[in-house]
C-alpha positions in Angstrom: 34.2 51.9 -46.5 34.1 49.8 -43.0 34.7 53.2 -41.3 31.5 54.0 -43.3 29.1 51.1 -42.9 29.6 51.1 -39.1 28.8 54.6 -38.4 25.8 54.5 -41.0 24.8 50.9 -41.9 22.1 52.0 -44.0 24.4 53.3 -47.2 24.6 49.2 -47.3 21.8 48.6 -47.1 20.6 51.2 -49.8 23.0 50.5 -51.6 22.1 46.8 -52.2 18.1 47.5 -52.2 19.7 49.7 -55.5 21.5 46.3 -56.8 18.1 44.3 -56.5 15.9 47.4 -58.0 18.4 46.8 -61.5 18.6 42.8 -61.0 18.3 41.4 -64.6 16.5 38.3 -63.9 15.4 36.4 -67.9 14.6 33.4 -68.1 13.5 31.6 -72.0 11.1 28.8 -72.0 12.4 25.8 -75.0 9.1 23.7 -74.8 7.3 22.0 -78.3 6.3 18.6 -79.3 8.6 15.5 -78.2 11.7 15.6 -80.7 10.8 18.5 -82.4 14.9 18.7 -81.1 14.5 21.3 -77.6 17.9 19.9 -75.7 19.6 20.0 -78.7 18.4 24.0 -79.5 19.5 24.2 -75.4 23.2 22.3 -76.2 23.5 24.2 -79.1 22.6 27.9 -77.2 24.3 26.8 -74.6 27.8 25.9 -76.8 27.0 29.3 -79.0 27.8 31.5 -75.3 29.8 30.3 -75.4 31.8 30.8 -78.6 30.3 34.4 -78.0 31.8 34.4 -74.1 28.6 35.0 -73.2 27.2 32.8 -70.3 23.7 31.0 -70.1 22.3 28.1 -68.5 20.3 25.6 -68.7 17.7 23.7 -66.5 16.5 20.6 -67.0 12.4 20.4 -65.8 11.4 16.8 -68.4 11.7 14.7 -65.4 12.0 11.5 -68.8 14.9 13.0 -70.4 18.1 10.7 -69.7 21.4 12.2 -72.0 22.0 16.1 -71.9 24.7 17.7 -74.9 24.9 20.3 -72.3 26.0 21.9 -68.7 23.1 21.2 -66.2 22.4 23.9 -63.7 19.7 22.1 -62.0 17.7 18.8 -62.9 14.0 18.0 -62.4 15.2 14.6 -61.7 16.3 15.5 -58.6 13.2 16.7 -57.2 11.4 13.1 -59.4 11.3 11.3 -62.1 9.2 10.0 -64.7 10.1 6.0 -63.6 9.5 6.7 -59.9 6.0 8.4 -60.7 4.6 5.7 -62.4 6.6 3.0 -60.7 5.8 4.3 -58.0 1.8 5.6 -58.7 0.9 2.7 -61.2 0.3 5.7 -64.2 1.0 5.3 -67.8 3.8 8.3 -69.5 1.5 10.9 -69.9 -0.2 10.5 -66.9 3.5 10.4 -65.1 4.9 13.3 -66.7 1.6 15.0 -65.9 1.5 13.8 -62.3 6.1 14.8 -62.6 5.1 19.1 -63.1 1.6 19.0 -60.9 4.2 17.8 -58.2 6.9 20.9 -59.6 3.9 22.9 -58.8 3.4 22.3 -55.3 7.2 22.4 -54.6 8.2 24.9 -56.7 10.1 27.2 -54.1 13.1 23.6 -55.3 13.1 25.5 -58.4 13.3 28.9 -56.7 16.0 27.8 -54.3 18.0 25.9 -57.6 17.9 29.6 -59.5 18.7 31.4 -57.1 21.9 29.3 -56.5 22.7 29.8 -60.5 22.4 34.2 -59.2 21.1 37.3 -60.2 21.5 39.6 -63.8 21.9 35.4 -64.8 20.9 34.0 -68.8 18.5 30.8 -67.7 16.7 28.3 -70.6 14.7 25.9 -69.7 14.4 22.3 -70.9 10.9 22.0 -70.7 9.3 18.7 -71.7 6.9 17.9 -74.7 3.4 16.6 -74.1 1.5 18.5 -75.5 -1.6 18.4 -72.5 0.7 20.2 -70.8 0.1 23.2 -73.5 -3.8 23.4 -74.0 -6.2 21.9 -70.6 -2.8 21.4 -67.6 -2.6 25.0 -66.0 1.1 23.0 -64.5 3.4 25.2 -66.6 0.8 28.3 -67.1 2.1 27.6 -62.6 5.0 28.1 -63.7 5.8 30.7 -65.5 3.1 32.4 -63.4 6.1 31.9 -60.6 8.9 33.3 -62.3 7.1 36.2 -62.8 6.6 36.2 -59.3 10.4 35.6 -57.9 11.2 38.7 -60.9 12.2 36.6 -64.0 11.5 38.9 -67.5 10.3 35.7 -69.0 9.6 34.4 -72.9 9.6 31.5 -75.2 11.1 30.0 -77.9 8.5 26.7 -79.5 9.6 24.7 -81.6 8.9 22.6 -84.4 10.7 19.9 -86.7 11.4 21.8 -90.2 10.3 18.3 -91.4 6.3 20.1 -90.9 7.4 21.6 -94.2 6.7 18.5 -96.6 3.2 19.6 -97.4 0.5 22.2 -96.1 -1.4 20.1 -93.9 1.4 19.2 -91.9 3.1 23.0 -91.3 -0.6 24.4 -90.6 -1.3 21.0 -88.4 2.5 22.4 -85.8 2.2 26.1 -86.0 -1.6 25.8 -84.8 0.1 23.4 -81.7 2.4 26.2 -81.3 -1.3 29.3 -81.0 -2.3 27.5 -78.2 0.7 26.7 -76.8 1.1 30.2 -77.5 -2.2 32.0 -75.9 -1.6 28.9 -72.6 1.5 30.2 -71.4 0.5 34.2 -73.0 4.4 34.9 -73.0 5.9 36.9 -75.3 7.3 34.4 -78.2 9.8 33.6 -80.6 8.7 31.0 -83.6 11.6 28.4 -84.8 12.6 25.2 -87.4 15.0 23.1 -86.1 17.0 20.4 -87.7 16.9 22.7 -91.1 20.2 21.1 -91.7 18.6 17.7 -92.1 15.7 18.5 -95.1 16.9 17.0 -98.4 16.3 20.1 -100.1 16.2 24.6 -98.8 13.5 25.3 -101.5 10.8 24.3 -100.0 11.8 25.8 -96.8 12.6 28.7 -98.7 8.9 28.7 -99.4 7.0 28.5 -96.5 9.4 30.4 -94.9 8.3 33.4 -97.2 4.9 32.3 -98.0 2.0 34.8 -96.2 -1.5 33.1 -95.5 -3.0 33.1 -98.6 0.0 31.0 -99.4 -0.8 28.5 -96.8 -4.1 29.0 -98.3 -4.1 27.6 -101.3 -1.6 25.2 -100.7 -4.1 23.6 -98.4 -6.6 23.9 -101.0 -5.0 21.8 -103.1 -5.3 19.3 -100.8 -8.0 19.6 -100.1 -12.1 19.0 -101.4 -13.7 21.9 -101.7 -15.8 21.3 -99.1 -13.0 21.9 -96.9 -12.0 25.7 -98.9 -14.3 27.8 -96.1 -12.2 26.0 -92.9 -8.9 26.4 -94.8 -10.0 30.5 -95.3 -11.2 30.9 -91.8 -7.6 28.7 -90.2 -5.1 31.3 -92.2 -6.7 33.9 -91.0 -6.9 33.0 -87.4 -2.2 32.0 -88.0 -1.9 35.7 -90.3 -3.7 37.9 -87.4 -1.5 36.3 -84.2 1.4 36.9 -86.3 2.1 33.1 -86.3 3.3 31.5 -89.8 6.4 32.9 -89.4 9.4 31.1 -88.2 13.5 31.6 -87.4 14.6 28.4 -89.5 17.8 26.7 -87.2 21.0 25.0 -89.4 23.4 24.5 -86.5 26.1 24.4 -90.0 24.8 28.0 -90.4 25.8 30.8 -87.0 24.6 33.8 -88.8 21.1 31.5 -88.4 22.0 31.0 -84.8 23.1 34.4 -84.2 20.2 35.6 -85.6 17.7 33.2 -83.8 20.1 34.3 -80.4 19.1 38.1 -80.9 15.4 37.6 -81.2 15.3 35.5 -77.5 17.2 39.4 -76.3 14.5 40.9 -77.7 12.0 38.5 -76.3 13.1 39.2 -73.0 14.0 42.6 -73.5 17.2 41.4 -72.4 19.7 43.6 -73.8 17.8 46.5 -72.7 19.7 46.7 -69.3 22.8 44.7 -68.8 26.0 43.3 -70.9 25.7 40.0 -71.6 28.0 38.2 -68.9 30.9 35.7 -69.9 32.8 33.6 -67.7 35.7 36.0 -66.5 33.2 38.3 -64.3 33.2 35.6 -61.8 36.3 36.3 -61.6 37.1 39.4 -61.9 34.5 39.7 -59.1 36.3 37.4 -56.8 39.2 40.1 -57.7 37.2 42.9 -56.4 36.2 40.5 -53.3 39.2 40.6 -52.7 40.3 43.9 -52.8 37.3 44.6 -50.7 38.1 42.7 -47.6 41.7 44.2 -48.0 40.1 48.0 -47.8 38.0 46.6 -45.0 41.9 45.7 -42.7 
């Protein structure tokens, strides 16, 4: 092999080009309102991946985060923190968070370098901040997504909605509309997850909303609003039906089947399984052995 490289360097360059062509880089943006369980979701999926001997990396993009239950592969707080932005620029929490994300956009090379260190053919979860403005009219997250796509990442999104929103129809519709706003802003393949299902006192209400169609939701809305709003209720439910936004996947940490279903939908949204087998932590060891054999051959 060493002789071939010496005689024809194009052999290795061609092989490298072929490897780059088949390289699959996958990123899942974990988004949702503050307190909806985004970090817990990342922790749960990372731990479940280890159980399946499958490797998932988690990158923190929330400059206000403090504690993590998962190994952090990259952390925006190494670039900027919310506390520093607020103190140095005399900003409030909302303005400070927006400034932090705009600062990230201006320094995307930092994120690119961190992702390059994670490696190729890897599955990365991006634990995003919950500021609603970032997914409505502030373009920072859209620019992050665009940069990831330019870096050959297949990007999808998982929207977290607290299962407490199923307490009544109006709260659920409100949460779903925020979800729709985020998804139309990011313009990504997405899955919708009802988090914290283990905290619900009864499974009955959850099942009713998971199985409900637009007309059933409209009937529930009509029961709690005045007749003057019936047309508005119908229009909102029709919008949700047209965008297929009513259906959510329940996440119960005690139920491995629900976790498996969500992981399967994540793979489907990113088309991860179409090109590459999931990698495990043992792959690094195998690669090290292969490199040692290659070095021995060269010698």
